[in-house]
KEFILUM-521333 format. One record per residue (C-alpha): residue number from 1; residue in three letters; x, y, z. Coordinates in Angstrom, 2 decimals, padded with zeros to 5 digits, always signed. Each point is the difference from the previous one (the first is absolute). Layout:
+-------+---------+---------+---------+---------+
! romar ! mardren !       X !       Y !       Z !
+-------+---------+---------+---------+---------+
!   NUM !     ALA !       X !       Y !       Z !
...
+-------+---------+---------+---------+---------+
***
This chain:
+-------+---------+---------+---------+---------+
! romar ! mardren !       X !       Y !       Z !
+-------+---------+---------+---------+---------+
!     1 !     MET ! +017.14 ! -120.23 ! +056.38 !
!     2 !     LEU ! -003.29 ! +001.70 ! -000.87 !
!     3 !     GLN ! -001.69 ! -002.72 ! -002.01 !
!     4 !     PRO ! -001.00 ! -002.18 ! +003.00 !
!     5 !     ILE ! -001.66 ! +003.08 ! +001.51 !
!     6 !     ILE ! -001.87 ! +000.73 ! -003.20 !
!     7 !     ASN ! -001.12 ! -003.62 ! -000.22 !
!     8 !     GLN ! -001.63 ! +000.41 ! +003.40 !
!     9 !     VAL ! -001.64 ! +003.22 ! -001.12 !
!    10 !     THR ! -001.63 ! -001.77 ! -002.94 !
!    11 !     GLU ! -001.84 ! -002.19 ! +002.51 !
!    12 !     VAL ! -001.17 ! +003.07 ! +001.90 !
!    13 !     ALA ! -001.25 ! +001.59 ! -003.26 !
!    14 !     ARG ! -001.90 ! -003.14 ! -000.93 !
!    15 !     GLU ! -001.60 ! -000.35 ! +003.43 !
!    16 !     VAL ! -001.15 ! +003.63 ! -000.05 !
!    17 !     GLY ! -001.11 ! -000.42 ! -003.56 !
!    18 !     ASP ! -002.21 ! -002.89 ! +001.09 !
!    19 !     PHE ! -001.58 ! +002.26 ! +002.64 !
!    20 !     ILE ! -000.66 ! +002.74 ! -002.59 !
!    21 !     ARG ! -001.45 ! -002.56 ! -002.44 !
!    22 !     GLN ! -002.42 ! -001.28 ! +002.63 !
!    23 !     GLU ! -001.08 ! +003.50 ! +001.04 !
!    24 !     ARG ! -000.72 ! +000.93 ! -003.60 !
!    25 !     LYS ! -002.70 ! -002.70 ! -000.19 !
!    26 !     GLY ! -002.25 ! +001.79 ! +002.50 !
!    27 !     PHE ! +001.35 ! +003.51 ! -000.16 !
!    28 !     ASP ! -002.50 ! +002.77 ! +000.76 !
!    29 !     PRO ! +000.73 ! +003.18 ! -002.03 !
!    30 !     GLU ! -001.66 ! +002.02 ! +002.75 !
!    31 !     LYS ! +003.11 ! -000.64 ! +002.08 !
!    32 !     ILE ! +002.36 ! +002.05 ! -002.16 !
!    33 !     GLU ! +001.64 ! +003.16 ! +001.30 !
!    34 !     TYR ! +001.54 ! +002.97 ! -001.82 !
!    35 !     LYS ! +003.54 ! +001.17 ! +000.77 !
!    36 !     GLY ! -000.29 ! +002.65 ! -002.70 !
!    37 !     LEU ! -001.51 ! +000.61 ! -003.43 !
!    38 !     ASN ! -000.56 ! -003.46 ! -001.58 !
!    39 !     ASP ! +002.48 ! -001.42 ! +002.57 !
!    40 !     LEU ! -001.85 ! -002.95 ! +001.48 !
!    41 !     VAL ! +000.75 ! -002.29 ! +002.92 !
!    42 !     SER ! -001.84 ! -002.68 ! +001.95 !
!    43 !     TYR ! +000.41 ! -002.13 ! +003.08 !
!    44 !     VAL ! +001.50 ! -002.65 ! -002.28 !
!    45 !     ASP ! +003.00 ! +002.21 ! -000.84 !
!    46 !     LYS ! +000.59 ! +000.83 ! +003.65 !
!    47 !     THR ! -000.41 ! -003.54 ! +001.29 !
!    48 !     ALA ! +002.21 ! -001.38 ! -002.74 !
!    49 !     GLU ! +002.71 ! +002.49 ! +000.87 !
!    50 !     GLN ! -000.17 ! -000.95 ! +003.69 !
!    51 !     LYS ! +000.38 ! -003.65 ! -000.92 !
!    52 !     ILE ! +003.02 ! +000.73 ! -002.20 !
!    53 !     VAL ! +001.72 ! +002.16 ! +002.62 !
!    54 !     SER ! -000.53 ! -002.61 ! +002.69 !
!    55 !     ALA ! +001.48 ! -002.75 ! -002.16 !
!    56 !     LEU ! +002.98 ! +002.04 ! -001.21 !
!    57 !     GLN ! +000.94 ! +000.98 ! +003.53 !
!    58 !     LYS ! +000.71 ! -003.68 ! +000.64 !
!    59 !     ILE ! +002.12 ! -000.36 ! -003.15 !
!    60 !     LEU ! +002.20 ! +003.09 ! +000.50 !
!    61 !     PRO ! -000.62 ! +001.43 ! +003.49 !
!    62 !     GLU ! +002.36 ! +002.96 ! -000.41 !
!    63 !     ALA ! -001.73 ! +001.31 ! -003.12 !
!    64 !     GLY ! -002.35 ! +002.94 ! -000.10 !
!    65 !     PHE ! -002.93 ! +000.74 ! -002.29 !
!    66 !     ILE ! -001.18 ! +002.46 ! -002.61 !
!    67 !     THR ! -003.64 ! -000.87 ! -000.57 !
!    68 !     GLU ! -002.90 ! +001.44 ! -001.95 !
!    69 !     GLU ! -002.57 ! -000.28 ! +002.77 !
!    70 !     LYS ! +002.31 ! +001.15 ! +002.80 !
!    71 !     THR ! -000.90 ! -002.86 ! +002.37 !
!    72 !     THR ! +003.54 ! +000.28 ! +001.40 !
!    73 !     THR ! +002.46 ! +002.88 ! +000.27 !
!    74 !     LYS ! +003.11 ! -002.02 ! +000.87 !
!    75 !     ILE ! +003.01 ! +001.02 ! -002.13 !
!    76 !     GLY ! +003.08 ! -002.22 ! -000.18 !
!    77 !     GLU ! +003.57 ! +001.23 ! +000.00 !
!    78 !     ARG ! +001.19 ! -002.44 ! -002.69 !
!    79 !     TYR ! -003.02 ! -001.87 ! -001.37 !
!    80 !     ASN ! -003.51 ! +001.18 ! -000.79 !
!    81 !     TRP ! -002.88 ! -001.93 ! -001.56 !
!    82 !     ILE ! -002.01 ! +002.06 ! -002.51 !
!    83 !     ILE ! -003.55 ! -001.36 ! -000.14 !
!    84 !     ASP ! -003.14 ! +000.42 ! -002.07 !
!    85 !     PRO ! -002.35 ! -002.58 ! +001.51 !
!    86 !     LEU ! -002.53 ! +000.28 ! -002.82 !
!    87 !     ASP ! +001.26 ! +001.70 ! -003.15 !
!    88 !     GLY ! -003.04 ! +000.50 ! -002.17 !
!    89 !     THR ! -002.53 ! +000.82 ! +002.73 !
!    90 !     THR ! -002.44 ! +001.61 ! -002.46 !
!    91 !     ASN ! +000.09 ! -003.16 ! -002.13 !
!    92 !     PHE ! -000.65 ! -002.07 ! +003.15 !
!    93 !     ILE ! -002.92 ! +002.10 ! +001.08 !
!    94 !     HIS ! -001.64 ! -000.22 ! -003.42 !
!    95 !     GLY ! +000.69 ! -003.68 ! -000.43 !
!    96 !     LEU ! +002.50 ! +000.40 ! -002.83 !
!    97 !     PRO ! +002.48 ! -002.90 ! +000.47 !
!    98 !     VAL ! +003.29 ! +001.86 ! -000.25 !
!    99 !     PHE ! +001.52 ! +000.75 ! +003.44 !
!   100 !     SER ! +003.07 ! -001.07 ! +001.88 !
!   101 !     VAL ! +002.07 ! -000.08 ! +003.18 !
!   102 !     SER ! +003.28 ! +001.90 ! -000.35 !
!   103 !     ILE ! +002.92 ! -000.28 ! +002.46 !
!   104 !     GLY ! +003.38 ! +001.60 ! -000.62 !
!   105 !     LEU ! +003.11 ! -000.06 ! +002.15 !
!   106 !     GLN ! +002.37 ! +002.96 ! +000.23 !
!   107 !     GLU ! +003.49 ! -000.16 ! +001.51 !
!   108 !     TYR ! +001.08 ! +003.55 ! +000.86 !
!   109 !     ASP ! -000.98 ! +001.82 ! -003.21 !
!   110 !     LYS ! +000.24 ! -002.99 ! -002.34 !
!   111 !     LEU ! -002.87 ! -002.24 ! -001.05 !
!   112 !     VAL ! +001.16 ! -003.61 ! +000.51 !
!   113 !     GLY ! -003.09 ! -002.21 ! -000.09 !
!   114 !     GLY ! -003.54 ! -000.16 ! -001.32 !
!   115 !     VAL ! -003.05 ! -002.24 ! -000.03 !
!   116 !     VAL ! -003.18 ! +000.69 ! -001.96 !
!   117 !     TYR ! -002.85 ! -002.50 ! +000.29 !
!   118 !     GLU ! -002.73 ! +000.42 ! -002.61 !
!   119 !     ILE ! -002.87 ! -001.52 ! +001.89 !
!   120 !     ASN ! -002.48 ! -000.86 ! -002.72 !
!   121 !     GLN ! +002.48 ! -001.81 ! -002.26 !
!   122 !     ASP ! +001.82 ! -001.60 ! +002.96 !
!   123 !     GLU ! +003.29 ! +001.35 ! -001.37 !
!   124 !     CYS ! +002.82 ! +000.81 ! +002.41 !
!   125 !     PHE ! +002.86 ! +002.10 ! -001.44 !
!   126 !     TYR ! +003.13 ! +000.47 ! +002.08 !
!   127 !     ALA ! +003.68 ! +000.92 ! -000.11 !
!   128 !     SER ! +002.86 ! +001.18 ! +002.15 !
!   129 !     SER ! +003.05 ! +001.99 ! -001.00 !
!   130 !     ASP ! +002.09 ! -003.21 ! +000.21 !
!   131 !     SER ! -002.34 ! -002.17 ! -002.07 !
!   132 !     PRO ! -001.85 ! -000.19 ! -003.31 !
!   133 !     ALA ! -003.68 ! +000.91 ! -000.17 !
!   134 !     TYR ! -002.59 ! -002.77 ! +000.29 !
!   135 !     LEU ! -003.66 ! -000.71 ! -000.62 !
!   136 !     ASN ! -001.30 ! -002.93 ! +002.04 !
!   137 !     GLY ! +003.47 ! -001.51 ! +000.11 !
!   138 !     THR ! +000.87 ! +000.47 ! -003.67 !
!   139 !     GLU ! +002.59 ! +002.58 ! -001.03 !
!   140 !     ILE ! -001.38 ! +002.89 ! -002.04 !
!   141 !     LYS ! +001.56 ! +002.49 ! -002.43 !
!   142 !     VAL ! -001.16 ! +003.15 ! -001.72 !
!   143 !     SER ! -001.00 ! -000.13 ! -003.65 !
!   144 !     LYS ! +002.32 ! +000.46 ! -002.96 !
!   145 !     ALA ! -002.14 ! +002.40 ! -002.03 !
!   146 !     PRO ! +002.48 ! +002.51 ! -001.44 !
!   147 !     LYS ! -002.22 ! +003.06 ! -000.53 !
!   148 !     VAL ! -003.17 ! +001.70 ! +001.16 !
!   149 !     ALA ! -001.78 ! -000.91 ! -003.24 !
!   150 !     ASP ! +000.32 ! -003.66 ! +001.01 !
!   151 !     SER ! -001.17 ! +000.53 ! +003.58 !
!   152 !     LEU ! -003.02 ! -000.35 ! +002.23 !
!   153 !     LEU ! +000.12 ! +002.81 ! +002.58 !
!   154 !     ALA ! -001.65 ! +000.57 ! +003.37 !
!   155 !     THR ! -000.81 ! +003.20 ! +001.84 !
!   156 !     GLY ! -002.12 ! +001.35 ! +002.81 !
!   157 !     PHE ! -002.59 ! +002.75 ! -000.39 !
!   158 !     PRO ! -000.01 ! +003.05 ! +002.29 !
!   159 !     TYR ! -002.78 ! -000.40 ! +002.57 !
!   160 !     TYR ! +000.50 ! +002.74 ! +002.58 !
!   161 !     ASP ! +002.72 ! +002.41 ! -001.23 !
!   162 !     PHE ! -000.90 ! +001.35 ! -003.42 !
!   163 !     GLY ! +002.69 ! +002.70 ! -000.17 !
!   164 !     LYS ! +001.75 ! -001.74 ! -002.89 !
!   165 !     GLN ! -003.08 ! -001.32 ! -001.73 !
!   166 !     GLU ! +000.68 ! +001.79 ! -003.30 !
!   167 !     GLU ! +003.58 ! -001.25 ! -000.16 !
!   168 !     TYR ! -001.14 ! -003.50 ! +000.86 !
!   169 !     LEU ! -002.69 ! -000.08 ! -002.69 !
!   170 !     ASN ! +002.37 ! +001.34 ! -002.64 !
!   171 !     LEU ! +002.51 ! -002.69 ! +000.93 !
!   172 !     LEU ! -002.72 ! -002.64 ! -000.07 !
!   173 !     THR ! -001.10 ! +001.11 ! -003.46 !
!   174 !     GLU ! +003.49 ! -000.29 ! -001.45 !
!   175 !     LEU ! +000.66 ! -003.41 ! +001.57 !
!   176 !     MET ! -003.33 ! -001.55 ! -000.99 !
!   177 !     LYS ! +000.79 ! +000.79 ! -003.62 !
!   178 !     GLY ! +003.46 ! -001.49 ! +000.19 !
!   179 !     CYS ! -000.22 ! -003.32 ! +001.84 !
!   180 !     HIS ! -001.95 ! -003.26 ! +000.04 !
!   181 !     GLY ! -002.31 ! +001.36 ! +002.70 !
!   182 !     LEU ! -000.32 ! +001.67 ! +003.40 !
!   183 !     ARG ! -001.44 ! -001.64 ! +003.12 !
!   184 !     ARG ! -001.09 ! +001.41 ! +003.36 !
!   185 !     MET ! -000.18 ! -002.80 ! +002.58 !
!   186 !     GLY ! -000.64 ! +002.09 ! +003.11 !
!   187 !     SER ! +002.91 ! -001.40 ! +002.05 !
!   188 !     ALA ! +003.48 ! +001.42 ! -000.48 !
!   189 !     ALA ! +001.49 ! -003.07 ! +001.68 !
!   190 !     VAL ! -001.66 ! -002.22 ! -002.55 !
!   191 !     ASP ! +001.11 ! +002.25 ! -002.88 !
!   192 !     LEU ! +003.60 ! -000.29 ! +001.18 !
!   193 !     VAL ! +000.10 ! -003.76 ! +000.39 !
!   194 !     TYR ! -001.77 ! -000.48 ! -003.32 !
!   195 !     THR ! +002.82 ! +002.06 ! -001.50 !
!   196 !     ALA ! +002.52 ! -002.19 ! +001.85 !
!   197 !     CYS ! -001.40 ! -003.21 ! -001.53 !
!   198 !     GLY ! -000.34 ! +001.40 ! -003.52 !
!   199 !     ARG ! -003.77 ! +000.54 ! -000.25 !
!   200 !     PHE ! +000.61 ! +003.71 ! -000.31 !
!   201 !     GLU ! +003.04 ! +001.63 ! -001.55 !
!   202 !     ALA ! -000.36 ! +003.11 ! +002.13 !
!   203 !     PHE ! -002.06 ! +001.64 ! +002.73 !
!   204 !     TYR ! -000.06 ! +003.71 ! +000.82 !
!   205 !     GLU ! -001.92 ! +002.08 ! +002.52 !
!   206 !     TYR ! +000.24 ! +003.11 ! +002.13 !
!   207 !     ASN ! -001.33 ! +000.91 ! +003.49 !
!   208 !     LEU ! +001.22 ! -003.34 ! +001.39 !
!   209 !     HIS ! +000.90 ! -000.78 ! +003.63 !
!   210 !     PRO ! +002.86 ! -002.17 ! +001.28 !
!   211 !     TRP ! -002.35 ! -002.79 ! +001.06 !
!   212 !     ASP ! -001.46 ! -000.13 ! -003.52 !
!   213 !     VAL ! +003.31 ! -000.84 ! -001.60 !
!   214 !     ALA ! +002.66 ! -001.19 ! +002.45 !
!   215 !     ALA ! -000.47 ! -003.74 ! -000.46 !
!   216 !     GLY ! -000.55 ! +000.20 ! -003.76 !
!   217 !     VAL ! +003.10 ! +002.08 ! -000.57 !
!   218 !     VAL ! +002.22 ! -002.75 ! +001.40 !
!   219 !     ILE ! -001.79 ! -002.68 ! -002.03 !
!   220 !     VAL ! +000.32 ! +001.92 ! -003.30 !
!   221 !     ARG ! +003.67 ! +000.74 ! +000.52 !
!   222 !     GLN ! +000.83 ! -003.59 ! +000.96 !
!   223 !     ALA ! -001.89 ! -001.18 ! -003.09 !
!   224 !     GLY ! +002.37 ! +002.06 ! -002.19 !
!   225 !     GLY ! -002.09 ! +003.14 ! -000.44 !
!   226 !     ASP ! +000.55 ! +003.67 ! +000.66 !
!   227 !     VAL ! -001.87 ! +002.14 ! +002.57 !
!   228 !     VAL ! +000.63 ! +003.75 ! -000.20 !
!   229 !     ASN ! -001.72 ! +003.29 ! +000.63 !
!   230 !     PHE ! -001.13 ! +002.22 ! -002.87 !
!   231 !     ASN ! +003.43 ! +001.67 ! -000.03 !
!   232 !     GLY ! +001.67 ! -003.38 ! -000.49 !
!   233 !     GLY ! +001.44 ! -000.15 ! +003.52 !
!   234 !     ASP ! -000.08 ! -002.99 ! +002.35 !
!   235 !     GLU ! -001.83 ! +001.82 ! +002.82 !
!   236 !     VAL ! -003.63 ! -001.09 ! -000.19 !
!   237 !     MET ! -001.09 ! -000.44 ! +003.61 !
!   238 !     ASN ! -000.57 ! +003.70 ! +000.61 !
!   239 !     ALA ! -000.18 ! +001.27 ! -003.56 !
!   240 !     ARG ! -003.79 ! -000.68 ! -000.19 !
!   241 !     GLU ! +000.54 ! -001.07 ! -003.63 !
!   242 !     LEU ! +001.27 ! -003.22 ! -001.48 !
!   243 !     LEU ! +000.84 ! -001.71 ! -003.27 !
!   244 !     ALA ! +000.68 ! -003.74 ! +000.02 !
!   245 !     THR ! +001.04 ! -001.68 ! -003.26 !
!   246 !     ASN ! +001.56 ! -003.09 ! -001.44 !
!   247 !     GLY ! +003.24 ! +001.96 ! -000.27 !
!   248 !     LEU ! -000.09 ! +000.08 ! -003.80 !
!   249 !     ILE ! -002.55 ! +002.78 ! -000.43 !
!   250 !     THR ! +001.03 ! +002.22 ! +002.95 !
!   251 !     ALA ! +001.62 ! +002.75 ! -002.07 !
!   252 !     GLU ! -002.86 ! +000.10 ! -002.49 !
!   253 !     MET ! -002.62 ! +000.14 ! +002.78 !
!   254 !     LEU ! +001.88 ! +002.76 ! +001.84 !
!   255 !     GLN ! +000.26 ! +002.03 ! -003.18 !
!   256 !     ILE ! -003.77 ! -000.20 ! -000.49 !
!   257 !     ILE ! -000.82 ! +000.70 ! +003.67 !
!   258 !     GLN ! +002.34 ! +002.99 ! +000.17 !
!   259 !     LYS ! -001.77 ! +001.62 ! -002.94 !
!   260 !     HIS ! -003.10 ! +000.36 ! +002.12 !
!   261 !     PHE ! +001.11 ! +000.19 ! +003.66 !
!   262 !     LYS ! +002.03 ! +002.75 ! +001.62 !
!   263 !     ILE ! +002.96 ! -001.85 ! +001.47 !
!   264 !     THR ! +001.24 ! +000.72 ! +003.50 !
!   265 !     LYS ! +003.79 ! +000.07 ! +000.11 !
+-------+---------+---------+---------+---------+
***
């Protein structure tokens, strides 16, 4: 049974979220580091990740880790935790209150559990492959909007790899004319769980990493939504591209996306 494990993980996410919240109050922007172009990190990300790894080792000792900040290199044979300790680091550094803790669980090559804690709203989203999706203990479902024209959409802007900028902007132009609106929150984990609970009808982005999406993928799927790559396939962990929807507008979104992006078969 996975749900008791995920319940324990929600407590870990909340505890680490409390640490991040406290650090934000006196955070010194001079302490940021650059991993690459516009790819920011701070001691808060690294310390948060160490806290998560330490706690998860006690919950599932045999599991390994795939982490953004590489504070551990242990790989598990059956289970691996996929961790983004602070998704939305740029928001955090600038004091924009949209950032989260994201913890996914993978069994062999299948995603089986996820917890996303949005720190500023004190909202903990979670699900396992043998349970519904929940927000603070209440079951959540995707929205019932039947078409893109009725939808609020989310995306992420390119910030370091601009190789597909023209395609992205053309897609953005078409979508902004054909939906209720487009939002860019700055945390893929938040975008996914907001899709899971019906605040967004869809979220799409490219140049994503496994730790950005692992937890949210499980939560969207268990809430009744679809998560696919831009070709419509289920492989999203290594595809670097993702579309999450309420399940009702998947085909329409894919048709629009595929007009602008070259699809990898």
